[in-house]
SETIKE-477327 format. One record per residue (C-alpha): residue number from 1; residue in three letters; x, y, z. Coordinates in steps of 0.5 Angstrom, whole numbers, padded with zeros to 4 digits. Last residue first. Example, Ala and Ser with C-alpha at 12.3 -4.5 7.8 and 13.67 -1.06 7.14 Angstrom:
<nodes>
2,SER,0027,-0002,0014
1,ALA,0025,-0009,0016
</nodes>
This chain:
<nodes>
331,LYS,0251,-0019,0151
330,LYS,0255,-0013,0150
329,VAL,0252,-0008,0146
328,MET,0257,-0005,0141
327,LYS,0254,-0009,0135
326,ARG,0247,-0006,0136
325,MET,0250,0001,0136
324,GLU,0253,-0001,0129
323,LEU,0246,-0003,0127
322,VAL,0243,0003,0129
321,HIS,0248,0007,0126
320,TRP,0247,0004,0119
319,ASN,0240,0005,0120
318,TRP,0240,0012,0121
317,GLU,0245,0013,0115
316,ASP,0240,0009,0111
315,VAL,0234,0013,0113
314,LEU,0238,0020,0113
313,MET,0239,0018,0105
312,LYS,0232,0016,0104
311,PRO,0230,0023,0106
310,LYS,0225,0022,0109
309,ARG,0222,0017,0114
308,PRO,0226,0018,0120
307,VAL,0225,0014,0127
306,ALA,0225,0018,0134
305,TYR,0224,0015,0141
304,CYS,0229,0009,0140
303,GLY,0235,0014,0141
302,PHE,0233,0022,0141
301,SER,0240,0024,0140
300,LEU,0240,0020,0133
299,VAL,0234,0025,0130
298,TRP,0238,0031,0132
297,LYS,0245,0029,0130
296,LYS,0241,0028,0123
295,ILE,0238,0034,0123
294,LYS,0245,0038,0124
293,ASP,0248,0034,0119
292,TYR,0243,0036,0114
291,GLN,0242,0043,0115
290,SER,0239,0044,0108
289,GLY,0231,0045,0111
288,SER,0224,0042,0110
287,PHE,0219,0040,0115
286,GLU,0215,0034,0117
285,ILE,0214,0032,0124
284,THR,0210,0026,0125
283,ILE,0207,0024,0132
282,GLY,0206,0018,0137
281,GLU,0203,0011,0136
280,ASP,0198,0011,0131
279,ASN,0200,0018,0128
278,ASP,0199,0025,0130
277,SER,0201,0031,0126
276,ILE,0206,0036,0126
275,ASN,0207,0041,0120
274,GLN,0214,0045,0120
273,ASP,0214,0050,0114
272,ALA,0218,0055,0118
271,ALA,0223,0050,0121
270,TRP,0224,0047,0128
269,GLN,0219,0051,0132
268,ARG,0218,0048,0139
267,GLU,0213,0045,0144
266,THR,0211,0039,0140
265,ILE,0218,0036,0139
264,TYR,0219,0036,0147
263,VAL,0212,0034,0149
262,ILE,0213,0028,0144
261,ALA,0220,0026,0146
260,GLU,0217,0022,0152
259,GLU,0213,0017,0148
258,TYR,0214,0017,0140
257,PHE,0217,0021,0135
256,ASP,0216,0020,0127
255,VAL,0221,0024,0122
254,VAL,0219,0027,0115
253,PHE,0225,0031,0112
252,LYS,0224,0035,0106
251,MET,0231,0037,0103
250,LYS,0234,0043,0101
249,GLU,0241,0042,0098
248,GLN,0248,0045,0100
247,GLY,0248,0045,0107
246,ILE,0251,0051,0111
245,PHE,0251,0049,0119
244,VAL,0250,0054,0125
243,GLY,0244,0052,0129
242,PHE,0238,0047,0128
241,TYR,0233,0052,0126
240,SER,0230,0051,0119
239,ASP,0228,0057,0114
238,ASN,0233,0055,0109
237,SER,0239,0057,0113
236,PHE,0243,0060,0107
235,ASN,0240,0067,0108
234,SER,0240,0067,0115
233,TYR,0248,0067,0115
232,ASN,0247,0075,0112
231,TYR,0252,0076,0106
230,ASP,0246,0077,0101
229,ASN,0248,0084,0099
228,PRO,0256,0082,0099
227,LEU,0261,0086,0103
226,LYS,0267,0088,0099
225,PHE,0273,0086,0101
224,ILE,0279,0090,0103
223,ASP,0287,0088,0103
222,LYS,0291,0090,0109
221,THR,0291,0083,0112
220,VAL,0289,0081,0119
219,ARG,0293,0076,0121
218,THR,0291,0070,0125
217,ASN,0296,0064,0127
216,THR,0290,0059,0130
215,ILE,0283,0058,0128
214,ARG,0280,0052,0132
213,SER,0277,0055,0137
212,VAL,0273,0060,0132
211,SER,0270,0054,0129
210,PHE,0270,0056,0121
209,VAL,0263,0056,0117
208,ARG,0264,0057,0109
207,VAL,0262,0061,0104
206,ALA,0265,0059,0097
205,LYS,0271,0059,0093
204,ARG,0274,0054,0097
203,GLU,0281,0057,0097
202,GLU,0278,0064,0097
201,SER,0273,0062,0103
200,PHE,0268,0067,0104
199,GLY,0265,0068,0111
198,TYR,0262,0065,0117
197,LEU,0266,0065,0123
196,TYR,0264,0061,0129
195,TRP,0263,0061,0136
194,VAL,0261,0055,0140
193,GLY,0257,0054,0147
192,SER,0251,0051,0143
191,ASP,0251,0056,0137
190,PHE,0254,0063,0136
189,LEU,0255,0066,0130
188,LEU,0261,0071,0128
187,GLN,0259,0075,0121
186,TYR,0262,0076,0114
185,PRO,0270,0075,0115
184,HIS,0273,0075,0108
183,VAL,0277,0069,0108
182,ARG,0284,0066,0107
181,ARG,0286,0059,0110
180,PHE,0292,0056,0111
179,LYS,0291,0048,0113
178,PRO,0292,0046,0120
177,GLU,0294,0038,0121
176,ASP,0291,0031,0119
175,ASP,0284,0035,0117
174,TRP,0277,0031,0118
173,THR,0274,0036,0123
172,GLY,0278,0042,0120
171,GLN,0284,0045,0123
170,TYR,0285,0052,0121
169,TYR,0291,0056,0120
168,PHE,0289,0064,0119
167,ASN,0289,0070,0114
166,ILE,0284,0075,0114
165,ILE,0281,0080,0109
164,ASN,0279,0086,0112
163,ASN,0272,0089,0112
162,LYS,0274,0094,0117
161,LYS,0270,0092,0123
160,ILE,0270,0085,0121
159,ALA,0278,0085,0120
158,SER,0278,0088,0127
157,ILE,0273,0083,0130
156,ILE,0277,0077,0127
155,ASN,0284,0080,0130
154,ASP,0281,0081,0137
153,TRP,0278,0074,0137
152,VAL,0285,0071,0135
151,ILE,0289,0075,0140
150,ASN,0284,0073,0145
149,ASP,0285,0065,0144
148,ILE,0278,0062,0144
147,LYS,0275,0057,0149
146,ALA,0270,0052,0147
145,THR,0264,0052,0151
144,ALA,0260,0046,0155
143,ILE,0254,0049,0158
142,GLN,0253,0053,0165
141,PRO,0246,0054,0168
140,VAL,0242,0060,0166
139,MET,0240,0063,0173
138,ILE,0234,0067,0176
137,ARG,0234,0065,0183
136,ASN,0241,0067,0185
135,GLU,0243,0074,0183
134,LEU,0236,0078,0182
133,LEU,0232,0074,0187
132,ASP,0237,0074,0192
131,LYS,0238,0081,0191
130,ASN,0230,0082,0193
129,GLY,0228,0089,0191
128,ASP,0232,0096,0194
127,TYR,0236,0096,0187
126,ASN,0242,0100,0189
125,ILE,0244,0104,0182
124,PRO,0251,0105,0181
123,THR,0253,0098,0180
122,LEU,0248,0096,0175
121,ILE,0250,0100,0169
120,GLY,0257,0099,0170
119,ASP,0256,0092,0172
118,LEU,0253,0091,0165
117,LEU,0259,0094,0162
116,ASN,0264,0090,0166
115,LYS,0260,0083,0164
114,SER,0259,0085,0157
113,VAL,0267,0086,0156
112,GLU,0269,0080,0161
111,TYR,0264,0076,0157
110,LEU,0266,0078,0150
109,PRO,0273,0075,0151
108,THR,0270,0068,0150
107,ASP,0270,0063,0155
106,GLN,0264,0065,0159
105,TYR,0260,0067,0153
104,LEU,0254,0063,0156
103,THR,0255,0067,0162
102,ILE,0252,0072,0158
101,ILE,0245,0070,0160
100,ASN,0246,0071,0168
99,LYS,0248,0079,0166
98,VAL,0242,0079,0162
97,MET,0237,0077,0168
96,ASN,0240,0082,0172
95,LEU,0238,0087,0166
94,VAL,0231,0084,0166
93,LEU,0231,0085,0174
92,LEU,0233,0092,0173
91,ASP,0228,0094,0167
90,GLU,0222,0091,0172
89,ALA,0225,0096,0177
88,THR,0223,0102,0172
87,ALA,0226,0107,0168
86,PHE,0231,0104,0164
85,GLY,0235,0108,0159
84,ALA,0242,0106,0161
83,PRO,0249,0109,0164
82,LEU,0247,0116,0165
81,ARG,0249,0121,0160
80,PHE,0256,0125,0159
79,THR,0258,0128,0152
78,LYS,0258,0135,0155
77,LYS,0263,0133,0160
76,THR,0262,0139,0165
75,TYR,0254,0137,0165
74,TYR,0250,0143,0166
73,TYR,0245,0146,0172
72,GLY,0242,0153,0172
71,ARG,0242,0160,0173
70,ASN,0246,0162,0166
69,PHE,0251,0166,0170
68,ALA,0251,0162,0176
67,ASP,0252,0156,0172
66,TYR,0251,0150,0177
65,GLU,0255,0144,0176
64,ILE,0254,0136,0175
63,PRO,0259,0131,0173
62,ALA,0254,0125,0174
61,MET,0258,0120,0178
60,LEU,0252,0116,0179
59,GLN,0252,0115,0187
58,SER,0255,0122,0189
57,LYS,0253,0127,0183
56,MET,0247,0123,0181
55,TYR,0245,0123,0189
54,GLU,0246,0130,0190
53,ILE,0242,0132,0184
52,ASP,0236,0128,0186
51,ARG,0237,0131,0193
50,SER,0236,0138,0190
49,ILE,0230,0135,0186
48,THR,0227,0133,0192
47,SER,0228,0139,0196
46,VAL,0225,0143,0190
45,SER,0219,0139,0191
44,THR,0215,0135,0186
43,LYS,0211,0135,0179
42,CYS,0217,0133,0175
41,MET,0217,0139,0170
40,ARG,0215,0144,0176
39,ALA,0221,0141,0180
38,LEU,0226,0141,0174
37,ASP,0225,0148,0173
36,ASP,0225,0150,0180
35,SER,0231,0147,0181
34,ASN,0235,0150,0175
33,PRO,0235,0148,0168
32,PHE,0241,0150,0164
31,CYS,0238,0149,0157
30,GLY,0244,0144,0155
29,SER,0240,0138,0153
28,ALA,0244,0134,0157
27,ILE,0241,0138,0163
26,LYS,0234,0136,0161
25,GLN,0235,0129,0159
24,ASP,0239,0127,0166
23,ILE,0233,0130,0170
22,ARG,0228,0126,0166
21,TYR,0233,0120,0168
20,VAL,0233,0122,0175
19,ARG,0225,0122,0175
18,PRO,0224,0116,0172
17,LEU,0228,0112,0177
16,GLY,0225,0116,0183
15,THR,0219,0112,0184
14,LYS,0223,0106,0185
13,PRO,0227,0109,0191
12,LEU,0234,0111,0190
11,SER,0240,0109,0194
10,GLN,0245,0113,0198
9,ARG,0241,0120,0199
8,THR,0246,0125,0202
7,PRO,0244,0126,0210
6,LYS,0238,0131,0211
5,LYS,0241,0138,0214
4,ASN,0237,0139,0221
3,THR,0243,0143,0223
2,LYS,0247,0143,0230
1,MET,0251,0149,0233
</nodes>
């Protein structure tokens, strides 16, 4: 004899997302709600709740069982909760955008972990919107990145978790060969495709920044260091926003920009105290910061559309680069 039983729900309508998470919250509370209780709470029918429960069990792998003695539902795994606290289609869109953003970390062990986590959140929910919009129309272009050894990464993470001192060899920019370093790891920093380890170097007796891709032969020691109250990298950037770089002296910078550089400069915040004004042919930006090398490269990157006015050290180095480039021009 044929029955009119409806097939198990394979996807959830947008309006069902908030309801499913309310059901999850109620069951996880341990109060053994039944279908009538949940229907009253969600202001819907018992049949809709029944379909929601079946969907949660079959599609979201929720370990839901019915307790005859308490006359209600419960989780057989007490710690189970649905994978994310989103409740709208817009939140799904944001999560898919985040999935694209993490491609910036593609050459680090963090990428696979993050991707698998997001896939675990998104895969169970068959979003009925425009999949092409989510996956192909909102993208983060790939940038040049520095690859990191998994063992190095894992050792740094382990040392940070427990405040262990870490030993390693490091190839500095001006070093002929890798040198031994003993470091108190404070933070991992990410800048323009490169991960950096920020911490206290015992050899230098000062905080330093190390490019993680240049670190080799790591060893997490049993020695514990005390994390200082002012360890945060933000305390040493002196309110200028040019990425990862620790300078020793805060300076006043004044730079003129012209033509096509004007829009790019004026639409961004480069420092907390920046001031932009018009000059005869373009604009002048004034700000303070301690990230000298980063700022020098920033000015040089604009070619003939940027001219530094202060500090004198920057003006002198800019002039030197201009003269050297002129020598290299083929006549």
